[in-house]
C-alpha positions in Angstrom: -0.2 0.0 0.4 1.9 3.7 -1.1 0.0 6.1 0.5 0.6 9.9 0.1 -0.1 13.4 1.8 -4.4 14.3 0.5 -3.6 18.1 3.1 -3.5 18.7 6.1 -5.4 17.0 9.3 -6.1 21.0 10.7 -7.6 21.6 6.3 -10.4 19.6 7.3 -13.2 21.3 9.1 -15.6 18.5 11.4 -17.9 16.9 9.3 -17.2 19.1 6.0 -16.4 17.6 3.5 -13.3 18.3 1.2 -12.4 16.6 -2.1 -9.2 16.0 -2.7 -7.7 14.6 -6.0 -4.6 11.3 -5.8 -3.1 9.8 -8.3 -6.2 11.0 -10.8 -8.8 9.5 -8.4 -11.0 12.2 -6.8 -11.5 11.3 -2.8 -13.8 13.0 -0.3 -12.4 13.2 2.9 -14.2 13.7 5.9 -13.4 14.4 9.4 -15.5 13.1 11.5 -16.5 12.0 15.0 -12.5 12.7 16.0 -11.4 10.1 13.0 -10.1 11.0 8.9 -12.4 9.0 6.9 -11.8 8.8 2.6 -14.3 7.5 0.3 -14.0 7.5 -3.3 -15.9 11.0 -4.3 -18.1 10.3 -7.4 -22.4 8.7 -6.1 -22.1 5.3 -7.4 -26.0 5.6 -8.5 -25.8 9.4 -10.3 -22.1 10.2 -11.1 -22.1 13.4 -9.1 -20.2 14.7 -6.3 -19.8 13.0 -2.8 -18.8 16.0 -0.9 -20.9 18.8 -2.3 -23.2 16.6 0.6 -24.1 16.5 3.9 -21.9 14.2 6.9 -23.9 12.5 10.1 -23.0 10.2 12.1 -21.1 9.0 10.3 -22.6 8.8 6.8 -22.4 11.2 3.9 -25.8 11.8 2.2 -26.0 12.3 -1.5 -26.9 16.1 -2.6 -28.8 15.3 -5.6 -30.9 12.4 -4.9 -29.9 11.4 -1.2 -28.7 8.8 -1.3 -26.4 7.5 2.0 -23.7 6.0 2.5 -20.9 5.0 5.4 -17.7 6.4 5.4 -16.3 3.1 7.3 -17.4 0.7 4.4 -19.1 2.8 1.9 -22.3 0.6 2.1 -25.1 3.3 0.4 -27.7 2.4 3.2 -30.1 4.2 1.6 -32.4 3.9 -2.1 -31.8 5.0 -5.0 -28.1 4.0 -4.5 -27.6 -0.1 -4.3 -24.5 -0.1 -5.3 -20.2 0.6 -3.1 -18.6 3.0 -3.3 -15.0 2.9 -2.7 -13.7 3.3 0.9 -9.1 4.5 0.7 -6.9 3.4 3.7 -6.7 6.5 6.4 -3.5 7.6 8.3 -2.1 10.8 10.2 1.1 11.7 11.1 1.3 14.8 12.6 -1.2 17.6 10.8 -0.3 15.1 8.1 -3.4 13.0 6.1 -1.7 10.2 4.0 -4.6 7.8 2.3 -4.2 5.3 -0.4 -6.4 5.2 -3.2 -3.3 2.4 -5.2 -5.2 -1.5 -4.7 -2.9 -4.3 -2.9 -0.7 -6.6 -5.3 
């Protein structure tokens, strides 16, 4: 697994998604409940940015049709989305938020 710096921890506001792009992959970073999560930023239902949605109770809601995705697993828990979105491992080193978007071989 290769981790790369996504942003500074101090750049993340509680419960406010931040969109970054890592190796061409759009990622939504969310600092909530004392943890940082990284989830693919594209809704599996409508192909829109999840980082424009709201965060509540470790879920991110797609602003277009209201599907909610668990930040820990990427699984949707409400329709119309039925497919999960990828989640990525996160490490915090000092003020650096590191994310791995690479697949292990």
